[in-house]
C-alpha positions in Angstrom: 8.6 -2.6 -12.2 5.1 -4.2 -13.2 5.3 -7.0 -15.8 2.0 -8.2 -16.1 0.4 -11.1 -18.4 -2.8 -12.1 -17.8 -3.0 -15.2 -20.1 0.0 -17.1 -18.7 -1.0 -14.7 -14.9 2.5 -13.9 -14.1 3.4 -10.7 -12.8 6.6 -8.8 -10.8 5.9 -6.1 -8.3 7.4 -4.7 -5.4 5.7 -5.2 -2.3 5.3 -4.8 1.4 4.9 -7.7 3.5 4.0 -7.4 7.6 6.5 -9.2 9.1 5.4 -7.9 13.0 5.0 -10.8 15.5 1.5 -10.1 16.0 0.3 -10.5 12.5 2.6 -13.7 12.1 0.7 -14.9 15.3 -2.2 -15.3 13.3 -0.7 -18.4 10.9 -3.0 -19.5 8.4 -6.1 -17.1 9.8 -5.1 -13.6 8.4 -6.3 -14.2 5.3 -9.8 -15.0 6.7 -9.2 -12.0 9.3 -8.7 -9.6 6.6 -11.2 -10.8 4.5 -13.8 -10.6 6.8 -12.7 -7.3 8.1 -12.6 -5.9 4.1 -16.3 -6.8 4.2 -17.0 -4.4 6.3 -15.3 -1.4 5.2 -16.6 -2.3 1.8 -20.5 -2.1 3.2 -19.4 1.1 5.2 -16.9 3.7 3.8 -17.9 6.2 1.5 -13.9 7.7 -0.2 -12.8 11.1 1.3 -9.3 12.5 0.4 -6.6 12.2 3.3 -10.2 11.1 5.6 -8.8 11.3 9.4 -8.4 7.9 11.1 -11.1 9.1 13.5 -13.4 8.9 10.8 -12.7 4.9 9.4 -14.3 3.4 8.4 -17.4 5.2 7.2 -14.9 7.9 5.9 -11.6 6.6 4.0 -9.4 7.1 1.1 -6.8 4.3 0.5 -4.5 4.9 3.1 -6.9 5.2 6.0 -8.6 1.9 4.9 -5.1 -0.2 5.3 -4.1 1.2 8.1 -7.6 0.6 9.7 -8.2 -2.9 8.6 -4.4 -4.0 10.0 -4.9 -1.7 13.3 -8.6 -3.4 13.5 -8.0 -7.2 13.0 -4.2 -7.8 13.9 -3.5 -4.3 16.3 -0.9 -2.8 14.0 -0.3 0.6 13.6 0.9 1.3 10.4 2.7 4.9 9.9 1.0 7.5 8.1 2.2 10.2 6.4 1.9 11.0 2.4 1.2 7.8 0.1 4.5 8.8 -1.7 6.4 8.9 1.5 4.7 5.4 2.7 7.3 2.8 1.0 10.5 4.9 2.7 8.4 5.1 6.1 7.5 1.4 6.2 11.3 0.2 5.0 12.7 1.9 7.8 10.2 0.6 10.2 11.5 -3.0 10.6 7.7 -4.3 10.4 7.7 -4.6 7.0 9.6 -6.6 4.1 9.9 -5.0 0.9 10.2 -7.5 -1.8 10.2 -8.3 -5.4 7.4 -10.8 -5.6 6.1 -12.7 -8.8 2.7 -14.4 -8.5 3.5 -17.4 -6.9 4.6 -15.4 -4.1 2.1 -13.0 -3.3 0.1 -13.2 -0.1 -3.2 -12.2 1.0 -2.1 -8.6 2.9 0.9 -7.6 1.0 0.6 -3.6 0.1 1.9 -2.4 -3.3 2.2 1.6 -3.7 1.1 2.5 -7.5 -0.1 5.2 -9.3 -3.0 5.9 -12.5 -1.1 5.4 -15.7 -2.6 9.2 -16.5 -0.6 10.9 -13.4 3.2 11.8 -13.4 3.8 10.6 -9.8 6.0 8.0 -9.1 3.7 6.9 -6.0 0.1 8.0 -5.7 -2.1 5.0 -4.5 -1.7 2.1 -2.0 -3.8 -1.4 -2.6 -4.1 -4.0 -0.5 -3.5 -8.0 -1.8 -6.2 -10.6 -0.5 -4.3 -13.2 -3.5 -2.5 -13.1 -6.6 -5.9 -11.9 -9.0 -7.3 -9.7 -5.9 -6.9 -6.4 -4.8 -8.7 -4.5 -2.6 -8.8 -0.3 -2.7 -10.5 2.7 -2.5 -11.4 4.5 -5.4 -12.4 7.9 -6.2 -15.5 7.3 -7.6 -16.5 4.0 -6.4 -15.1 3.7 -2.6 -13.7 0.7 -1.5 -13.4 -2.3 -3.7 -12.0 -5.8 -4.5 -11.0 -6.1 -8.3 -9.4 -8.6 -10.0 -5.3 -7.6 -10.9 -6.6 -6.7 -14.7 -9.0 -4.6 -13.9 -6.8 -2.8 -11.3 -3.9 -2.7 -13.8 -6.2 -0.9 -16.4 -6.0 2.3 -14.3 -3.0 1.9 -11.9 0.9 0.9 -12.8 3.7 0.5 -10.6 6.8 2.7 -11.3 8.6 2.2 -8.0 11.4 0.3 -7.3 13.9 -0.9 -5.2 16.3 1.9 -6.0 13.7 4.3 -5.5 12.5 3.5 -2.1 13.9 6.4 -0.4 11.0 8.9 -2.4 10.0 11.8 -1.2 6.5 12.3 -1.6 5.9 16.1 -3.4 3.5 17.2 -0.8 6.7 17.1 1.5 7.7 20.3 0.9 10.0 20.4 4.2 11.3 17.0 3.4 12.0 17.9 0.1 13.5 21.5 0.6 15.8 19.8 3.4 17.4 17.4 0.7 17.4 19.5 -1.7 15.9 16.4 -4.0 12.9 13.9 -4.5 15.0 11.1 -3.0 16.8 10.7 0.0 20.2 9.4 -0.5 20.4 5.7 1.2 23.3 6.6 3.3 21.6 9.3 5.2 19.9 8.2 8.8 16.2 7.4 7.7 15.2 8.6 11.6 14.6 12.0 10.2 13.8 14.8 12.7 
């Protein structure tokens, strides 16, 4: 559910916004701190698929870079799993709010989950907004980058909606087998064994 018109600069996208106390306590300084940490990551990182946390910031992928940034800057642990499982995981944790946002409400630090336009997956990538027209993410061929939203949307699109928040990543075979589907049913207990 992505609406984007660069000429008028309007879009709607589903994002996750951190509402954890340590994050909120930084107030107006959040953006400056995030940008500083992102510059450090950009200067040091090389993209490695499924990079271990221990190797950040030198080797990261889309999730480990965002994890590293929030951990280093605010002391917040983002629970990591497969990228396709992250929206469900963040939604069930209580420290992130799932929102449908437009250009006027995007904030520095908002996270979105997308996929490459050419791939069939529902979710395959994570990115961090720095503002309405700035997106930080790690690209396979370039590493950590900050680019404008138009460039980002030339490669990625969002298919995730509020009705698909309980998606199970295809690599999570155990969970898909357990629930016999690619989605957890909303009324099921989100605290999985």
